[in-house]
N, C-alpha and C positions, 0 to 999 in steps of 0.2 A: 519734649516737654516745651511748648511755646513760652515766650516770653510775653508777659502783658506789657501793654504800653503803661507810662508813667505820667502823672500828674504834672501840671507845669511848674511847682516850686517847692522846694529847692531841687531844679532837675540834676545836678550834678550828684548830690547826695542819694538821690532817688535810685538814680541809674548805678551807682556805685555800690549802692544796698542789695539791688536787684541781682547784679552781677554776681557779688558776693554768694547771695542765695544759693545761685547755680552752681557755684563752685564748692561750697562747703555742703552742698546736699548730694554731689558726686555727679552732677550733669555733665561737667567736664573734669574729669581726673586730672591729675599731676600729670605734667607731660604734654597734655592736650594742647592744639592749637585753636586759639578762639576763632570763631568765624571773622570775616572781614568788617570792617569799619561800615561800609555800606549797610552790610546786613543786619549788625547789631544795632547801629543807628535807627535803622527801620523798625526791628521788632520792639525796642524801647520807645520809640516815638519820640526821639530828640536828634537834634543835630549834631553832626560829625565833632564838631568842637566841643560839645558837652560831653561827647562819649570819650573823646580823649582826656579830659580833665577825670573822668570817672575812673578810666583806666590807669591814668597816674597815680590816683589816690589809691588804687586795688596795687599797683607795683611799690608803693610807698610801705604799704602794709604786707611786702613780700609775698602776695598772692599771685602776682603774675609779673612776667619779663618779657620785654621787645627783645627781638631778635632782628638785626638790621638784615633788611631784606626779606626774611623769612615770616613774619607775623608775630603776634603776642600768645606767648605760652603759659599755662598753668604752671606754678611752682610750689604752690602749697593751698592746703585746703582751709588752713586755719592763720588768720591774721598772726605774724610775729608781734609780741609783747613789744610796746616801745621801751627806749633804754631806760628811763627813768623806773618806770615798774619793774624793769628786771631787777635793776638795783635795789629797789626796796624790798624784793623777796630773796636775794643773794645772801650769803653769810656774810657777817661784817668781816670776819677775816680774809675772805676772798676778795673783797672789795678793796681792802686795805693792801692787799699785795700788789693790787692793780696801780692803785694811790702812788706806792712807791715807786714803780716803774716811771709814773708820769712826773712825781715831784723830784727825783735824782736827776733826771735829764733837765728838768725847769730849773733846778739849782745850777747844773752846769751852764746852761745858757744865760741864766741870768748875771752869773759872773762874766760873761764876755759881753753883754749888752746893756747892763744896768746903766743908769743915767744918775745924775746927781739927786734930781728928784726920786728916783727909784729908792737911792740909800735914805734920804729923808723919810720916805714913807716907811721903809721897814724898821728905821731905827724908831718911830713914832709907833708902830705897831710892837716892837720889842718893849718899849716903855708901858704900853698899854696892858701887854701880856702880865709884865711885873706888877702893875697896879691891879690887875684883875685877881692877882693871888690873894687879895683881903676879901674876895668876894666867894659866891659858892661855884659849885663845880660846874654849871651850866655857864654862867660868865666867863669862867675861865678858860673852858673848852672855845667859847665864840672869840676870845681873845686871842687863842692859839691858832685858831683857824685863820684869824685875819693877818697874823705874821706871815703864815704860810701863802696866803693869797697875795699878798703883797710881793713876795719871792717869786712866784709863778707870774705874777703881773711883770714882772721885770726881764722876764725873757723874752718878752715881746713875740709871741707865739699865740694868735687868737684861738688855735685849735686845744692849746694846752691849758688855756684860761678855761674854755667851755669843758673840758673834761674836768678840770678840777672842780667847777662849779656843780657838774652833775654829782660827783662823788661825795662832796659834803654833806648834802642832806641825809643820804644814806649812812654815812659814818657818824654824825654828829651825836646821836643818842647813843649809839654803842661805845664812844669815848666818854660821855657824860657817865654811862653807866659802870665802864670800867674803873673810872675814878671813885664811884662811891663803893663798887664792889670791894677793891683792893686798898681802899684807905691812903693811897699814894701821898696825898697832900696834907695826910696827918702830922706829919714830922717836917715835910718840907711844902708849905702852900705853894712855892714858887718851882715846882716839881719840873725839872728839864730846861731851867733857865740858861745854864753853863752850854748845854749842847746848842740852843738856839741863838745864843750870843756867839758863839763859834761858828755857826751857818752864816749870821750875819756878817761877820767879821770877814769871813771868806770870799763872799759876794762883794763885798765892799773893796775888798783887795784885787777883785779880778782873778782870783785862785780857781778857775773852774773844776780842776779835778779835788781841790780841798774842800770846795762847795759841795760837790756831789759826793763826797766821803763823808762830810757832815750831815748831809740830808739823810744818806743811808744809813749811818750809824743811829740817828735820832728816831728814825722812822722804825727802823729794824728793833730797836729796844721796845717800842709801844706794841710792834706787830707781836713779838715774843709774849708780852701781857696779856693781849688778846688771846693768843692760843692757848695760854694756859687757863684761862676762864671759859674758853669754848667747850 
């Protein structure tokens, strides 16, 4: 099945879409090596630089992979869902388990790397969490997330920061629902204050293992509640 030439604009998007159609339609099965750049560019009616950008887009979607010195090969017929979309579809307990892995290590690193400015930010966030105890569950969850974000930021690792930022939208509503379903704040409006205060103290004291342990215990308690509601 020959490839039709694409119209001028936007060339990269059109070229990528045309190649994607060929792959998803089975013209190039998984494991197949794509024709060379010169051939593909000619059939699509685009320059080689445009073709390379289109192939990069397909690689980013998990459809193709370049092998050094061998060419470009089809690796899937359907694009891989992006990370935020996968998180939105995942069970809240599954996401929370991964959050624990990230935050326990973040707490450990924060204790080793925190600055005076980080401590000030954590104390302010802890005060904010306490103040939010007088507000509704959504505001309380937001304040709780802000405190955890301050601790993750103190780890000084941009990848941990990015992972935390990706997890939170997927978890936030689940945590709000948990508070509403269990009524945890009915008797204790500032639920978990002692555990969070201990976490901040351990980071401030540069107690890496104490911080990791405090984070693990606090997050594990919430996960246990989530699992009971699942």
